[in-house]
N, C-alpha and C positions, 0 to 999 in steps of 0.2 A: 291269181291263178284259178281259184275256185270259181270265179265268174266266167273265166274262159272255158272251164270244164262244164259249166252250165249252159253254154251256147247250144250244144246239140239238143238238149231238152227243150230249150226255147224254140228252136226250129221245129221240133216235133210237135210242140203245142200249137204253133202257128199252122202247120200242115193239117193237123187233125181238126182244128177249129174251122179252118177255111173250107175243108172238104165236107164239113157237116157231120163229122164223126163224134163231135163233142157238143152236147147240149149246153145251154147257158149255165146250168147248175154244175155240170161236169167241168166246164172251163174254170169256174171259181174253185172247185175242188182241186183241180190240177195245179193251179197257181198256189193255193194254200198248202196242200200237202208237199209240193215241191219246196216251198219255203221252210216248212218244218223240218224236212229231211236235211236240207242244206244247213239249217241252223245247228242241228245235232252233229252233223259231220264236221263242220268248221269250228264249233265252239264247245262241243262235248257237253259236260255237265252244266257249264255256264249258260247254255241255251235257255235254261229255265228263267233267266233274267228277263228275256223277251216274252216268254210265254206268260209270266206273271203279270207283266205290264199290260199285255193284250187282254188278259182275263179280267183284270181290275177295270180297265177302260170299258170293256163290254158290259160289265156289271153296272158301272156308272151310267152308261148310255141307257140301259134298260130301267134304271131306278130313279134317276135325277131328272128334273125338269130341263128341257133343252136350253132355256134361257140362262140357267145357272150351271150347266154341266161343265162349261169351259173353266170356271174358277176351280172347281174340284179337280178336274183332270190336270190342269196346269200345275196346281200345288202338289198333288200326289206324285205326278210323273217327275217333276223336277227334284223333289225330295229323294225319290228313289234313285234317280240318276246321280245326284250329288253324293249320296251315301257311298256309292261304288267308286266314284272319283276320289273321294277322301280316303277310302280304304286302300286304294292303289297308292296314293301318296304316302299314307302311313306305313305301308309295307316297304315302299321304295326308300323313303328318306329317313324314317325313324328306326325301323327294324333292319333296314339294308338287306331285305330278302328279294330274291328274283321273283318277278311277277309273271305268271303264266301268259303266254302269248294268246291263248284262248280267252283269257279274261279280258285282255286288252281289246280283242276283236269283239267280244260280247258287249263291252261298254261302248265301243265305237258304233256298233249296230243299234245299241240302245239309244244313242244320240239321234240316229236317223229315225228310229221309231218314235221318239219324242216329236219330231217334225210332223210325222204323219198323224199321230194322235191329236196334237194340238190343232193341226189343220182341220181335221174333222170336227173337233169341238168348236172351233170358230165358225165353221160352216153351219153347225147346229144353232149356235148363238145368233148368227146373222140370218137364219132361216133360209140359207142357200140349199140345205139338205134337210130332209125330214125322215126320221126313223121312228116308226110307230110299232109297238109290240103289244100283243094281246095275250094276257096270261092264259086265257081259255083256249087259244089256238096255238098250241105248242109247235105243231109242224110248221105253220106259217112263220112263227117267230124264228125258228131255226133257219128257215130259208132266207129270211130277211137278214139274219146275222151273218150268213155265209159270205156275202160280198164284202161286208165290213172286215171280217177276219182275214179274208183273202187280200184285202188292201193293206192291212197292217203287216201281215207275215208273208206276202207274196215273194217268190224267189227272184223276181226280176229287180226288186229294189231293196232286198234285205241287206246286202253287203255294200251297196254304194249309191243308192239313189239313181237318178235325180228325183227330187220331190215332184210328185204328180198329185193334183187335186183329186179328191174322192169322186167328184162328179165326172171328171175327165177319165178316171180309171174305169168307172162303170160304163161310160159310153164307148170306150176303147174295147172292152171285153165283149160288150153286146154287138159292136160293129163288126167283129170278126166273123160273125155268122150272117149278118145282114148285108153289109157292104165292106168286105175285107179289103185291106190295102194291097198294093202290088207286092210281088215277091221281094223280101228285103235282103236276099242273099248278096246281091251286088253292093248294096249300101254297107252291109256289115263287113264285107271283104275290104272295101275301100277304107273304112274307118280303122280296121285292124292294120292295114298298111301304114296309116298315119301313126298308129301306136308304135309300130316298129321303127318308123323314122324318128319319132320322139325319143325312143330308147337309144337309138344310135347317137343322137345329139347328146343325150345324157352321158353315154359312155365316153364320148370325146371330151366332154367337160370334166368328167372324173379324171381322165388321163391328164388333162391340163392342170388340175389341182394337185395331182401327185407330184408334178414337177415344179410347183410353186408353193412357197411357204406363206400361208395367210397372215402370219405375224411378222412378215418381212419389215425391215426398217425403212424400206422405200414405201412411202405412203400410197402411191398409185398402184403398186403391185398388191399391197394388202387390200385396197378397196376393190380392185378387179377380182381378187381371189374370193372375197366374201360375196361379191355380186354373182360370180360363177357358182358358188356353193348354194346361194339362195335360188338361182335358176334351176339347179339340179333338183332341189326340193320341190319347186313349183312344177317341174316336168313330171315328177311322180304323180302329182295331182292331175295334171292334164291326161296322162296315160290312163289313170284310174277312171276318170270321167268318161273318156272315150270308150273304154271297155264296158262301162255301165250303160252307155248309150247303145253299144252293140247288142248287149243282152236284151234291153228293152225293144230295140228294133227287130231283133230276131224273133221275138214273141209277137210282133205286130203292133207294138205300142210306139207312139211318138210320130205317127204319120199325120201331118196336118194338111187338110184340103183347103186351099185359099180361094181359088176361083177356077172355073172350067178352062182347060187348056194350059194351065200352069204345069211346070215340071213337078214331079213328086218331091215333097219336102219332108224329110225324115228328121228334121232338127227340132221337132216339137218338145222333146225331152232332152235338154242339154244343160250342163252346168257351166259351159264356157268353151270357147275356141282359143287355141294357143295364139294365133296371129291377131285376133281381135283384141284379146285381153292385153297382150304384151305391147300392142301398138298404142295403148292408152297413154295420152300425154298429160293427163291430170289424175290426181289421186281419187277424186270423186268418180271419174269415169271407171278407173280400175276397180273401185269398191263395188260399183253397180254390176260390173261384168264378171268379177271373180266369184266363182261358185254361185251362179246366177239364181238358181232356185232357192238356195239357202238365204241369199240376200233378200229375195222377194218375201220369203217366210219371215225374216226378221223385221222387215218393214211393216208387214201386216200385223205381226204379233206384238211388236213393241213400239216402233217409230210412230205409226199412225194413231196409236192409243195413248201415247205419252204427251202430256200438255206442257211439261217443263223439261228443258234440256233433252229433247228426244234423241239427238245424235249420240251424246255421251251415255245416255241410258241404254240405247241399243247396243253399243259396243261393250258396255259393262255387262249386260245380259249375255252377250256373245262369249265373254271370257268366263262367265259362270257356266254357261252351257258347255264350253270346251274343257272345263276342269279346274280352273282357278290355280294353275301353277304360276310361279313367279314370272316366268317368261310370258305367260298369257297376260298378266297385269301390265307389264311394260309394253308388250307388243300391241295389245288392243287399245290401250289408252293413247299410245303414240299414234296409232292409226286414226283414232277419233280426232285427235288434235291436228294432225296433218290434213285430214279431210276438211276440217273447219278452216284451217289456214288456206287451203286451196280455194274455197269459196271466196274468201276476202281478197286474196292475192289476185285471183282471176278477175273479179269485179273491178279491182283497182287498175289493172294493167290492160284489160281488153279494150279500153276506150282509146288506146293509142292508134292513130289513123294510118300509120305507115304499114304497108304490106310486108316490107322487108323486116320491120320490127316484129310483126306477128309471126313470121317464119322463124326468126331467131328465138322468140319467146316460146314457140311450140317445141323447138328442138331442146332448149334448155329445160323446159318443163318436163319433157319426156325423160331426160337424164335424171332430173330430180326425182321423178316418180319411180324410176327403176332403182335408184339408190335407196330411197325411202322404203320401198317395198322390200328390198333386200334386208334392211335392218329389221323390219317387222317380221318377216318370215323366219329369219335366223333366231330372233328372240322367242317367237312362238313355238317353233319346231324343236329347239334345244330345250325349252321349258325351264331349265335351271340357270345357275349363274355362269356356266361355261359359255353359253351363247352371248351373254352380256359382256363377259370379259373379252371375247373375241371382237365384238363390235367396238369396244373402247380402245383396244390395242391397234386397230386398223384405221381409226379416224373416220370410218364411214358413218358413224353415229352423228357426225357434224351436219349431215344433210337434214335429217328430221329435226335436229336441234335448231338449225337455222330457220326452218319453216315455223317452228313453234315461237321462236323469238320474233320473227316477222309478224306472226299473228298478233302477239301482244302489242307490237308497235302500231299496227294498223288499227287495232281496237282503241288504242290510246288516241290516235289521230282522229278517228271518227267521233270519239267522245268529246274531243276539243272542238 
């Protein structure tokens, strides 16, 4: 809702920048001040969590060698984020105290800030971006820091992403004055209509679940109920991602120019499309498409840098980043195992020559993906043992269990 309320300010920013009323420095100030105001309004006193992270990162960038800054940034930021995750768990499970929704929102935004901070630190380490500061030229140093702080605390990505690289952010802000994109009003309206449609589908699914008992003694009813519950949870993500896209598009961000004569493409900043993701017939496809910018960030941060067991290391880091609840352990490791199983099963069965068999395999694989994802989403979103009990009562947990057993069988056959 706060992102929807931010849409008029994003349109105002685009209009002023496109008409030349905002210089480049004023554009960065608009984005930065808007983000700070939005943080205070939505998180209250807990907004200092984000301000502290941004301040420490700025100090590190100014004082540590670019080749070593990523190690310092990664360690300090993850320790800071983990402390607040553990504090929430301590208050929830040990003290049994209600946790402020503002604190939950602040920690969620802190996770997104971790993405942006580590993205910049990796850019510095890989020399994709260069930030130089002179102690004798204070004014120039402040001007150089302004785009960085705007990127970290900008109102367009504060509450929901998607992750945009620092270089792309700089070119997008500068491009609003040099070569502005077309008016995004129609695109934003169209995407908001998609959000309304998604929410209508979610409402109908909720009504369906109210008339069905997820723990029904009939196995099929229970499985379909859990699948519907997981779809409801996923639709919340799709709606949130679409609104985040709308906010970025309204500010003029996310417009990719491919070739002269092509139709305008406003999908440059997107975490995923409902139809594309849900049509995935393999767990590996679903994993690459789900929360696309976060998946790309994890590949760059962990997968490509890890020499041993990169897949399980990436998912293990993901559960650490998400907060290390019991449901996260079960969900993320099940996700890693089923993706690994998907690679082996697909390589074993794709050699079948019959086209009819391929169609049957694709259909069965899609059903398997949907049921496995339903188990993972339920475990991760419920976070505690209640989600796990629901999965075991409805037998839907047999789908990922079958994948994992088949993985060990295929590994045994390959070893022989």
